[in-house]
C-alpha positions, 0 to 999 in steps of 0.5 A, spaced: 593 381 516 598 385 521 602 379 524 607 380 530 613 376 530 616 375 537 624 373 538 629 373 543 635 376 538 635 378 531 639 381 525 644 384 524 646 382 531 644 375 531 645 371 525 643 364 528 638 359 524 632 362 528 633 369 526 634 367 519 628 363 519 624 369 521 627 374 516 625 369 511 618 368 513 617 375 514 619 377 507 615 371 504 609 374 508 610 381 506 610 378 499 603 374 500 600 381 502 601 381 510 604 386 514 609 383 518 613 386 524 618 383 529 619 384 536 625 383 539 630 384 546 635 389 545 641 387 549 646 392 551 643 398 548 644 403 554 637 405 554 632 405 559 629 398 561 623 396 557 623 402 552 622 400 545 626 403 539 624 402 532 628 401 526 628 397 519 632 390 517 631 388 510 625 393 510 622 389 516 619 394 521 623 391 528 621 394 535 627 393 540 625 392 547 631 394 552 633 389 557 639 387 560 637 383 567 637 389 571 632 386 575 634 379 576 633 377 583 630 370 583 629 364 578 622 366 577 624 373 574 627 369 568 620 367 566 615 372 569 616 380 568 609 384 569 613 390 567 616 387 560 608 384 559 606 392 560 611 394 555 609 389 550 602 390 551 602 397 550 606 396 543 601 391 541 595 395 542 599 401 539 600 397 533 593 394 532 596 387 531 592 382 529 596 375 530 602 373 534 607 368 532 612 367 538 619 364 536 623 364 542 623 367 549 629 366 552 632 372 555 625 375 555 619 373 559 615 367 558 609 371 561 609 375 554 605 369 552 599 371 556 599 378 554 595 376 547 590 372 550 588 377 555 587 382 549 583 376 545 589 375 540 590 369 536 597 366 538 602 361 534 608 359 537 614 355 533 618 350 537 625 352 534 628 348 540 627 344 547 628 351 551 621 350 554 623 343 556 630 344 558 632 351 560 639 350 556 635 349 550 638 342 547 636 337 552 644 335 552 648 334 558 654 339 557 659 335 561 657 328 560 656 329 552 649 325 553 642 327 550 637 327 555 632 322 552 628 322 559 627 329 562 630 327 569 629 333 573 634 330 579 639 331 574 637 338 572 638 340 579 646 340 578 646 342 571 642 348 572 645 350 579 651 351 575 648 355 569 644 360 574 648 359 581 646 366 582 638 365 582 638 357 584 640 355 591 647 352 591 651 347 595 650 351 601 655 355 606 662 352 607 659 346 604 655 343 610 651 337 608 644 340 611 645 346 607 647 342 601 640 338 602 636 344 603 639 348 597 637 341 593 630 341 595 629 348 594 632 348 587 627 341 586 621 346 588 623 351 583 624 346 577 617 343 579 614 350 579 618 352 572 615 346 569 608 347 571 608 354 569 612 353 562 606 347 560 601 352 562 604 358 558 605 353 552 598 351 552 595 358 551 597 357 544 592 356 539 597 352 535 604 350 535 609 349 529 615 345 529 620 345 524 620 337 524 616 331 526 621 329 530 621 335 535 613 335 534 613 328 537 618 330 543 613 336 545 607 331 544 610 326 549 611 332 554 604 333 554 602 338 548 595 337 544 597 333 538 591 336 534 594 343 535 601 341 533 604 342 525 610 340 522 612 345 517 619 344 515 623 351 514 624 353 507 630 357 504 631 363 499 633 358 494 635 363 489 641 366 493 644 359 495 642 355 489 649 354 485 651 349 479 652 342 482 659 339 483 657 333 480 663 328 479 668 333 481 673 330 487 673 332 494 679 336 497 675 340 502 670 338 507 667 343 511 664 344 518 659 350 519 656 352 526 657 354 533 663 351 536 660 347 542 660 340 544 653 338 542 655 340 535 660 334 534 666 337 531 670 332 535 667 326 532 669 330 525 676 331 527 677 323 528 674 322 522 678 327 518 684 324 521 682 317 519 682 320 512 690 322 512 694 321 506 689 323 501 690 330 501 683 332 504 683 339 508 678 340 513 675 347 514 672 350 520 667 356 519 664 358 526 667 360 533 666 358 540 666 361 547 673 361 549 671 362 556 669 355 557 675 350 558 672 345 553 672 350 548 679 353 549 681 345 549 678 344 542 681 351 539 688 348 541 686 341 538 684 345 531 691 348 531 695 342 532 691 338 527 694 337 520 690 339 514 685 343 519 684 350 517 680 354 522 676 360 519 672 363 525 666 367 525 663 369 519 657 373 517 650 370 514 651 374 507 658 370 506 655 363 506 654 362 499 661 364 498 663 359 503 659 353 500 662 355 494 669 353 497 667 346 499 666 340 496 662 336 502 659 339 508 659 335 514 654 336 520 656 331 525 651 333 531 651 329 537 644 332 540 637 332 537 638 338 532 631 340 531 632 341 523 639 342 520 638 348 516 645 348 514 645 341 511 639 344 506 643 350 505 649 346 502 644 341 498 642 348 495 649 350 493 650 343 490 655 339 494 654 333 497 652 333 505 653 328 510 649 328 517 649 324 523 642 320 523 639 323 529 634 328 531 631 332 525 637 331 521 634 324 520 629 327 516 634 330 511 637 323 510 630 320 509 628 325 504 635 323 500 638 330 501 644 327 505 648 321 507 647 319 514 651 315 519 650 312 526 651 318 531 657 318 536 661 313 531 667 317 528 669 311 524 662 310 521 663 317 519 669 316 516 667 310 512 661 314 509 666 320 507 671 314 504 665 312 500 664 319 497 671 320 496 672 313 492 665 313 488 664 319 483 657 316 481 655 317 488 658 324 488 654 326 482 648 323 485 648 327 492 650 334 489 644 334 485 639 334 491 637 342 491 630 341 488 628 337 494 629 343 499 623 347 500 622 354 498 621 359 503 614 361 499 612 354 500 613 354 508 609 361 508 603 358 504 603 352 509 604 357 515 598 361 512 594 355 513 595 354 520 593 361 521 587 360 517 585 354 522 587 358 528 583 364 526 577 360 524 577 357 531 578 350 529 585 349 533 583 354 539 584 351 546 577 352 548 574 349 541 574 342 544 
């Protein structure tokens, strides 16, 4: 079957979890006899808007559509684009695609979901994060550092006016109260339109896949049909990451791997690391952040001041096995609802103990026994778990042998095929009931 995967960014330019997941899934699908294609936005290409250029990534055919927001003059245009839809439709028809699998549409247009339905093509979407509920994608308030457990659109007004001041009404000319009130009301109306539109577009899908039961439940709570939802944990290419278990070897090097943003909880890990002072424990930080953000600049400065902390910076995905070999324990201290926690599974495959905040999709890694969990937002609790690992050789031995619990990509591809089969049989169609 010819399957078109649609995503906002892809390798080699972007090596985020969703891109790596898509690459691994598509390669596994090819081994199962399918013909996977990838359709992705190309940023900064210099080509004519909406033009498509094709290439290969790991032997996968990738179509890159040029788009740099040249026509962005309204909030609504972030989500609806007739010209993008037309270019996408022409590509689908030219390629004779048989099934669409969407992964992410940020920086593209949500109206793309309508195109396959007009062509009568089956449509599946993986919910990699909360972007269709929260335009920031994470349901995490950047200033208060709090999870948005309830979708309070009144709170969203201020958050999103800061994110998109050029397309959402701001505070008004010269800060005059009537102008401010009018701008706020217009923004509320735009957000009400957006939420209604996103729900309607998601309901076009014949099936949704979520990487964890936690994520799926958040979308069911939001109104999606649970009968069309499937929790399929991501699978990994085990052979590339599997390594000899550390066993009882002492812990000398803790690791953090990920983006340097407030929601990843690096500040919590720094506090916990400081509580282990005097034991010769080094903390390696692999990743980078946007230093245009004052919070991130402050975090960089603190990392450089802290004794025993080494900032390793940006890395390529191919370097991950080597990075993991250099660590004795990985910590994932996230303070947002991680949808899955890919790096926690990667570290388990590499044979090192993993410690995670017991929150969101990460809690399922704790439930499976893949990782040790601790109460989120509590660096003292994190320090206690780390101290247990430092003191208990038997626990280190046990937690370094969790690799077999990690799903292989072949299992994930088989589960995804079963969803496709249900869709093709019409058993999950929005019109089947």
